[in-house]
N, C-alpha and C positions, 0 to 999 in steps of 0.2 A: 049284780049279774050283768047289767047292761054295760058297765064299764069294762068288765073282763072280756065280754064279747067284742067290744070295740077295739080293745088292745090286740085281741087275736086277729081281727080283720085287718088292722093296720099292719101287723107283722107279716101277714100273707101278702098284702099289697106291696110292702117295702121289699119283700123277697122277689117280687115279680121280675125285675130286671135280671137278677142272677139266674133265676129259673129259666128265663128266656134264652140265656146264653149257654144253656145245656147242663146246668147243675142237676145232680141226681136228686130225685124225690125219694123219700124213705121207702115208699111202697114199691118203687121200681126194682128194689133188690130181690123181691120174690116173684115179680111178674114173669109169666112165661107165655110166649106166643104159642097158640095151638093151631093156627092156620097162617101160613106164610105164602104170599104171592098166590093165594087162591087154593093152596093144597097143604094139608097137614103134613104130608110126607116130606115137603121141602124144608120144614122147620129145622130138621136135624142134618140138612145137607149143606155142605160148604158153599159159600157164594161162588167159588171158582168151579163148582161141579153142578151148576144149574145153567140151563139154556133160557135165554130171554128174547122175547120178541122186540125187535128194534125198528124204529121209524126213521128212515133215511131222510135227512134234511126236513125234519118235522115242521119247521117254520114255513116251508115253501108249499103252502096249500092254496088251492083254489078249486071251486066247483066249475069254473069255466074251462071247457075242453080246449079252448084256443089259447089258454095260458100255457105256452109251450115250456116254460121254465119250471112248472110245478112238478113236484114229486109226490105230493099228497093231495087228496081232494076233500078231506075233512080236517077241521082245525085240531089244534093240539089237545084240547080238552077231550074231544071225541076219540082221538088216537089213544089217549090214556085209558079211556073207558073201554076201548076195544081190546086192551091187553098189552099195549106197548109199554115196556118197562126199561127201554133204553132209548133215549132221545138225543138228537143232535141240534147244535146251534152253531152257526158260522157268523163271525163278527165282520166279515168282509162284505161291503155293500156293492152290488152290481147294478148300476143305473139302468132303469127300464125293465129289470127282471125282478129278482127277489133279493131281499136281505132279511136278516133276522130281527130287525128292529132293535129296540133297547133290550139289553140282556136282562135287566131287572124286570121288565114287563113280561118277558118270557118266563122268568123264574116265578113270578107271582102266580101265573096260571098253574104251574107245577105245584107250588106251595099249597094252593087251594085243594088240589087233588090229594096231596099228601096228608093234609089235615083231615080230609074226609075219609081217608083209607089208611088207618094207622098200622095195618099189617102188611104193607107193601114195601118192598125194597126196589129202589129205582136207581138207574145208572145214567149219568150224562157222559157223552163223549163229545167235547166241544173242539172247534178248530180256532186257531189264533194266527191267521196268516199275516196279519199286520203287526204282530208283536206287541199287542196291547198289554200294558203293565198288569201283572197279577195283583200286587198289593194295592195299587191305586185305582184300578177299574174293576177287575173281576171280583175280588173279595168284597168290596162294598156292595156290589150287586147282589151277592149271596146274603150279605148281612141284612139288607133292607128289603128283601123280597116278600115281606109280610108285615102288617102293622096291627096293633091292638089299640083301640081308642080307650084311654084312661079318663077318669073323672077330671074335669078341668082344674080342680083344686089340688090334684095329686102331682101333676107334672106340667112343666111349661117348657117346650110345647107339650101338649097332652097326648102325644103319640109314643108308643113303645114299639120299637122295631123288633119283630120276631121273625127273622128270615130263615133261610135254609141252612146257614152256617152251623147252627147247633145240631142239625141232623146229619151233617156230613161226617163220614168215617175217616179217621186219621190213623193210618197203620203205624205200628211201633217202629218200623223201618221200611226203607225202600231199596229195591223193588220187592213187591210181594209175589212170591211164586204161586202158581195156580192152586197148589194144595195147601197153602198156608193161610187162606182167608178164614174168617169166622163163619159160622153157620148163619143162615138167614134168621133163624130164631134168635141167635145171639145179637145180631145187628138190630133186630126189632126190639128186643128186650132192653138193649142199651140205648135206644133212641138214636141210633147211628145208621139209618137206613137209606142214606143217599151216598153213592160212590161217584166221585167226579174225576174224569180223565180229561187231559188236554193234550192235543197233538204236538204242540211245540211251546217251549218256554217254561214248563213246569219245573225244569232243573234250576231255575233262578236266572236264566239268561234274559228274561223279559221283566226286569225290575225287581226281582227277588222271589223267594220261595214262599208259597202259601201252603201250610201243612196238609190241607185236605185236597188240594188240586194236584193230581198225580200224573206223572208222565205216561201217556198212553202206550207208546211203542216199546217202552221198557217192560210193560206188563201185558199188553194186548196187541197181538199182531193181526194183520188183515191179509186176506187174499186179494187178487187184483181188483181195483175199483173201476167204476164206469164200464162194466162188462157189456159186451155186445153179442157174445156167444151164448145161446140158450142152454148149452150143455154145462156152462159155468165150470170150465176146467180150473182146478185149484192148484195153487202153489203159495209158499210163504212169500209175501210181497214186502209190506212195510213192517220192519221190526228193528229194534235196537236194544242195547243194554246187555248185561252179562248172562241173562237167563237163556237157556235153550228154548227152541220153539215149543217143545212139549211142556215146558214149565210156564209158558205164557198162557193167558187166556187167549181165545181166538174169535175173530169176527169174520163171518162170511158175508160178502157183498152180494146178496141175492136180489139185485135190482137191475133189470134188463134195460138197456139203452138201444136206441136206433139212431143211425146216422142219416140225418135229413138233408145234409149237403155234403155228399161224398167227394169233396174236392180238397186237396191238401190235407190238413189235419181233420177236416170235416167239422160238423156240428152235431153233437150228441144231445138227444132229449130222452126223457124217460118214456118207455114203451107202454103206454096205457092199454093199447089194443090187446097185447099179450099178457096183461097183468093177471087175468083169471088162471092162465096156464102157469105163468111164472110163480104165482103165489099158491100153487096147489101143493098138497102134501107130497105127491110123488116127486115134483121138481125140487122142493126144498130138501127132502130126505136124500135124494140123489146127490145134491150139492154137498150136504153134510157128510155123506159117506165118502165122497171124493176128497174131502179135507181131513178125514179121520186119520190117515196114516201119518200126518204131520204132528198129531197130538196124541200119540199112543192109543189110537183107536177110539178116542172119546168124542162125544158130541160137541158141536161148537157152543161157545158161550153166548154169542149174539148172532141172531139171524136178522140181517138188515134189509127191510123191504121198502119199496115204493108202494103207495096205495094200500095201506094196511087195512083199509075197509073192504078190500076186494080179495076174494079167494079164501084160502084156508090156512093163513099164517099161524094163528093161535093154535089150531088143531095140530099143525106140524110141530110146533114148539112143545106142545103137550106130549106128543109121541116121543120126541127127543128126550124129554124128561122122564119117560117111562110110564106115561099115563095112557 
């Protein structure tokens, strides 16, 4: 009996690398998510028909009110705990202000959250202003964003990388129209509950194509960014590709800025003083309603906020989802 148990254990351990790379487990065929992103009702709803709370420049956090470049005042882990399901990372370093640090370090924080919350679907929208290679830099960061320590006699080195890559959704074709996404329940059941968008280079122009890194503006359009008008007038701003605006998902930049040096182009910083009003249900719903005519009357997919710990962002998102 001991011999047979040992063989079974060895078989499981030897299968670990392939399982880590996303192979299906037998019991996953019948698994069904019953709660998705906190609501049973969302399990049967298409990914493209859900509104998500977004954290603008989620890496740029500081509790110091004199850190003028900040957009958040709690760290990434707390933002996720507060309900942010769309996060941003910028690879461009700005000396003396903020940069995102190492991509893999950022992703490790998210991977910890994903491991602890298996019924949550998360979206990344990353920027790539310096044209960093997708196959050589971005993909390895996703591959290595988590590790499992194996017995020393099993592997040398005795670390098994279990990153975010196996969790990333790969669509059958690009672009994906708003109505063609799987449901949240399907994404969770299939273990593909991370959707990754990149603002530039996902078409292969930055070193090659990575199948799970999707071109943002071919599938997600934004209204004007860096807004300074608290009325948040809406229009289709950044968009590309063959899909009509109504067939894109859409993101509203609901993060108010103030011009602290109104000379020339000025210097914009996030308006922390008005954050309780900006992040109120009334303000967010008014902005969403202003954008609705561009998407056939539907709610936005992503509500991007500064200071997600302030105001009523999640309550507004719940209302937009019908709760």
